[in-house]
N, C-alpha and C positions, 0 to 999 in steps of 0.2 A: 536465345535461348530467354524465357522469363524465370529471372532470380528470386521471385517471391516461391518458384516449385521447391527450391534448393533449403528455404527453412520453412521449416513448419506455420503454418498461422504467420506469416511475416506482416509487420503490424501496417508497413510503407511499401508502395508499390513503385516509386519514382523519384526522383532527387527532392522533386518539389515538396511531396508527401515526409519526405525525410527529415524537412528541417522542427527542430523541436517547437513545439504548441509553447504560446507567450500565454501569460495571464494564471495568476494564484486559482479564478475559480476552475477551468478548464483539467488542470494538473492534481496539484495536492489535496485539494479541498476535498475532492469527487473523489478521491481512493481512501480520505482520512473516512468521511462519513460513511463510507462503505463497511469498512474497516469496525468505528463504532457502534454502528448498528448491531454486527454479530455479537460483538461482546457487551451491550446493555442489554440486551432482549435474554441472558442466561441471567444475570445479576437480579431482576426483577423479582423471579420464583427464589430467591436465596436469600437475600437481604437480610429479611425478616427473621428466621432460622439463624442465620451468621449473629444477628445481632442480642439475639434471647441467648447463645450460647458463651456469648463474651461480653458482654457487657454494654455501657453507651463509652463507657472514655477507651475502653482496650477495643473494639468496634471505629470508633472512630477511627483512631490512631490508624489501625490495620487497613482503613476504609481509602484512607491518605494517602498511605504508605502503597500501596496496591494499585491507585487508581494514577500515582506517578511512574510506576513500574510500565503499567498498560499503556500511557502514555507515550512512554521510550520505546515501548514494541511496537508500537501502532508508526513512529516514524521512523523508526526502523525499517520497519516493512516496505512503508511507501519508499522510501529511499533506494531502500534493492530492486523495487518496479522499476525506478526510475533509470538505473543502471543496467537494470538488464535489458532495457529499453532499446538504450543508447548503445550499447555493444552489437544487440542486433543491427541495428541501422548502420553502425561502421560497417559491420562487415559486410552489408549488404552493399551500400556507397563502393567498398575499396572491391567487390565481385564485381559488381558493374564497371567500374574504372579501367579493370584487368581486362576485361573482355570486347 
């Protein structure tokens, strides 16, 4: 039986493919860029209005705080994605060894 049928959208189908990909560019960098593009698009429209309402000092302070929070959230999303993939791969390998 093919184990990829037991897990929807299984990312790997063999033990050789289940090895984690090496390299920063293939993993976290691409994930981070996709998330960054999603956040940056909406900010271009709202920033002028936010600065006009808050002023330069408060606007800049809030911008830095929000940028730090956004960076932290993006990193958490990427880490979560990697953990989910690791768990799926571990389960697939365990099922393959049991059968």
